[in-house]
C-alpha positions in Angstrom: -7.6 11.7 -15.6 -6.1 8.5 -16.9 -8.4 5.4 -17.1 -7.6 2.5 -14.8 -5.5 -0.3 -16.1 -6.6 -3.9 -15.6 -3.9 -6.3 -14.5 -4.8 -9.9 -13.5 -8.3 -8.8 -13.1 -7.3 -6.0 -10.6 -8.1 -2.4 -11.5 -5.0 -0.2 -10.9 -4.7 3.6 -11.0 -1.9 4.7 -13.4 -0.6 7.5 -11.2 2.8 9.0 -10.5 3.9 9.7 -7.0 3.3 13.4 -7.4 -0.2 12.8 -8.8 -1.0 10.5 -5.9 0.1 13.0 -3.3 -1.9 15.7 -4.9 -5.0 13.5 -5.0 -4.6 12.8 -1.2 -4.2 16.5 -0.4 -7.2 17.4 -2.5 -9.3 14.8 -0.6 -8.3 16.3 2.8 -9.0 19.8 1.6 -12.4 18.8 0.1 -13.4 16.6 3.1 -13.5 13.4 1.0 -12.4 10.0 2.2 -9.7 8.3 0.2 -8.7 4.7 1.0 -5.4 3.7 -0.6 -4.5 0.2 -1.5 -1.1 -0.9 -2.7 -0.2 -4.1 -4.5 3.1 -5.9 -5.1 3.7 -9.3 -6.7 3.1 -11.3 -3.5 -0.2 -9.5 -2.8 -1.5 -10.1 -6.3 -0.7 -13.8 -5.9 -2.4 -13.9 -2.5 -5.5 -12.1 -3.8 -6.2 -15.0 -6.1 -6.2 -17.3 -3.1 -7.9 -15.0 -0.6 -11.2 -13.5 -1.9 -11.6 -11.5 1.3 -8.3 -9.7 0.6 -9.3 -9.3 -3.1 -12.6 -7.7 -2.2 -10.9 -5.4 0.3 -8.3 -4.2 -2.2 -11.0 -3.8 -4.9 -12.9 -1.6 -2.6 -10.1 1.0 -2.2 -10.5 4.3 -3.9 -6.9 4.2 -5.2 -5.0 1.0 -6.0 -1.4 1.6 -6.7 1.6 -0.4 -8.0 3.8 -0.8 -4.9 6.2 -3.3 -6.4 8.5 -2.8 -9.4 7.6 -6.2 -10.6 4.0 -5.0 -11.0 5.1 -2.1 -13.2 7.2 -4.5 -15.4 4.2 -6.9 -15.7 2.0 -4.0 -16.7 4.4 -3.2 -19.6 4.6 -6.8 -20.7 0.8 -7.2 -20.6 0.1 -3.8 -22.2 -1.4 -2.3 -19.1 1.2 0.4 -18.6 1.7 2.1 -15.3 3.8 5.3 -15.2 5.9 4.3 -12.2 6.1 2.5 -9.0 4.4 4.2 -6.1 6.0 2.5 -3.1 3.8 2.5 0.0 6.6 3.7 2.3 7.7 6.5 0.0 4.1 7.7 -0.2 3.9 7.4 3.6 6.9 9.7 4.0 5.7 12.2 1.4 2.3 12.5 3.1 4.0 13.0 6.5 6.0 15.9 5.1 2.9 17.4 3.4 0.8 17.0 6.6 3.5 18.8 8.6 3.6 21.7 6.1 -0.2 22.0 5.9 -1.0 21.5 9.6 -2.9 18.2 9.0 -3.0 15.7 11.8 -2.1 12.0 11.6 -2.8 8.8 13.5 -0.5 5.8 13.6 -2.0 2.3 14.1 0.1 -0.8 14.1 3.4 -2.6 15.1 4.4 -3.8 18.5 4.2 -1.2 21.3 8.0 -0.8 21.6 8.4 -0.5 17.9 5.7 2.1 17.7 7.3 4.2 20.4 10.7 4.1 18.7 9.0 5.1 15.4 7.2 8.0 17.0 10.6 9.3 18.4 12.1 9.1 14.9 9.1 10.7 13.3 9.3 13.6 15.8 12.9 14.1 14.9 12.3 14.1 11.2 9.0 16.0 11.2 9.2 18.2 14.3 6.1 20.2 13.5 3.9 17.2 12.6 0.6 17.1 14.5 0.2 13.5 15.8 -3.4 13.1 16.8 -2.8 9.7 18.4 -1.3 6.2 18.1 -2.0 2.6 19.0 -0.2 -0.7 18.6 -1.5 -3.2 16.1 -2.1 -6.0 18.5 -5.9 -6.3 19.2 -8.8 -8.7 18.9 -11.4 -8.4 16.1 -13.9 -7.5 18.9 -11.9 -4.3 19.6 -11.9 -3.0 16.0 -15.0 -0.8 16.4 -13.8 0.9 19.6 -10.4 1.5 18.0 -12.1 3.1 15.0 -14.2 5.3 17.3 -11.0 6.4 19.1 -9.4 7.4 15.9 -12.6 9.4 15.0 -12.5 11.2 18.3 -8.8 12.2 17.7 -9.9 14.2 14.6 -7.0 12.8 12.5 -6.9 13.8 8.9 -4.7 10.9 7.9 -4.6 7.3 9.2 -1.6 5.1 8.6 -1.8 1.4 9.3 1.4 -0.4 10.0 0.0 -3.9 9.8 0.5 -6.9 7.5 -1.9 -8.1 4.8 -4.7 -9.0 4.9 -5.3 -7.5 8.4 -4.8 -3.9 7.3 -7.0 -4.2 4.2 -9.8 -5.9 6.1 -9.7 -3.3 8.9 -9.8 -0.5 6.3 -12.7 -2.1 4.4 -14.7 -2.7 7.5 -13.9 0.5 9.5 -12.1 3.0 7.3 -15.3 5.1 7.1 -15.9 4.9 10.8 -12.5 6.4 11.7 -13.4 9.7 10.1 -9.9 10.0 8.6 -9.8 11.5 5.1 -6.8 9.5 4.0 -6.5 5.8 5.1 -3.2 4.2 3.9 -2.0 0.8 4.9 1.8 1.0 5.0 2.7 -2.6 6.0 6.1 -2.9 7.6 7.0 0.8 7.2 6.7 1.4 11.0 9.5 -1.2 11.5 11.7 0.5 8.9 11.2 4.0 10.4 11.8 2.6 13.9 15.1 1.1 12.7 14.1 -2.5 13.4 14.5 -3.6 9.8 16.5 -2.0 7.0 15.2 -1.0 3.6 16.9 -2.2 0.5 19.4 0.3 -1.1 18.0 2.3 -4.0 19.9 0.2 -6.6 18.1 -3.0 -5.3 14.8 -1.1 -5.4 15.3 0.0 -9.1 16.0 -3.6 -10.1 13.0 -4.9 -8.2 15.1 -6.9 -5.8 13.8 -5.6 -2.5 12.3 -9.0 -1.8 15.7 -10.6 -2.0 17.2 -8.0 0.4 14.4 -8.7 2.9 14.8 -12.4 2.4 18.6 -12.2 3.2 17.7 -10.4 6.4 15.3 -13.0 7.5 16.0 -16.1 5.4 14.2 -18.6 7.6 11.0 -16.6 7.9 10.9 -15.0 4.4 13.1 -16.9 2.0 10.8 -19.7 1.0 7.7 -17.4 1.0 9.3 -14.9 -1.4 10.6 -17.6 -3.7 7.2 -19.3 -3.9 5.2 -16.1 -4.5 7.7 -14.7 -7.0 7.6 -17.9 -9.0 3.8 -17.9 -8.9 3.8 -14.3 -10.1 6.0 -15.1 -13.0 3.8 -17.9 -13.9 0.7 -15.7 -13.7 2.4 -13.1 -16.0 3.5 -15.7 -18.5 0.0 -17.2 -18.7 -1.6 -13.8 -19.2 0.9 -13.0 -21.9 0.4 -16.2 -23.9 -3.4 -16.0 -23.4 -3.4 -12.5 -24.9 -1.0 -13.6 -27.7 -3.3 -16.5 -28.6 -6.4 -14.4 -28.7 -7.5 -13.4 -32.2 -7.0 -9.7 -33.0 -10.3 -7.8 -33.5 -11.3 -7.7 -37.1 -11.1 -4.4 -39.0 -14.5 -3.4 -40.2 -14.8 -1.5 -43.5 -17.5 1.1 -43.9 
């Protein structure tokens, strides 16, 4: 097992997609809970501003590099990560594995009409998948415990949260254990993508770390300024860490 890599003070698990999937399946088989956190450039920036979000991510059992920019920063800062483990790709892999192994899943998040469209598409793509239950992501904080109890009653092995940050991380930190699910994975806007509401960037854009630009072009008024601001902040964070490390004296060699 590889040691965790520290990046911007955040401990990340240097796992490949295949290794992550195997860890998840082992957790279900062994009856262990595994909370998964994923970070991209924007979330790492926001974690410095939002301590509640930072604590929630730090409390996850696995913290993975969701964004290509995080993998690149790891290389520059000598905290190498083997590859990007995109939240939506892990989501789809786990749905396929759950279908094959007879594991049940629960979907929590998105608007009701989006959730229903996604469920239809999931049923087409994974016809033998056992869906233990689902609920939209619009609820008051006072309802969180009862929602977690409902998930527990469903007996779902895997829980997927299609909610934005920091709501999904905070729900997971507060009630992940209560749900009884063995795998708890926050998948952000993946429900919208599976439902066909938003389009995912082509693979070439993903390889070049330009998914943010593809999303910004789809919703320039809502996302354009946000992505430019957070990406600039992330570049500045990386540059500061690089020059800080370069300025630090190398450890002295001791002769015996």
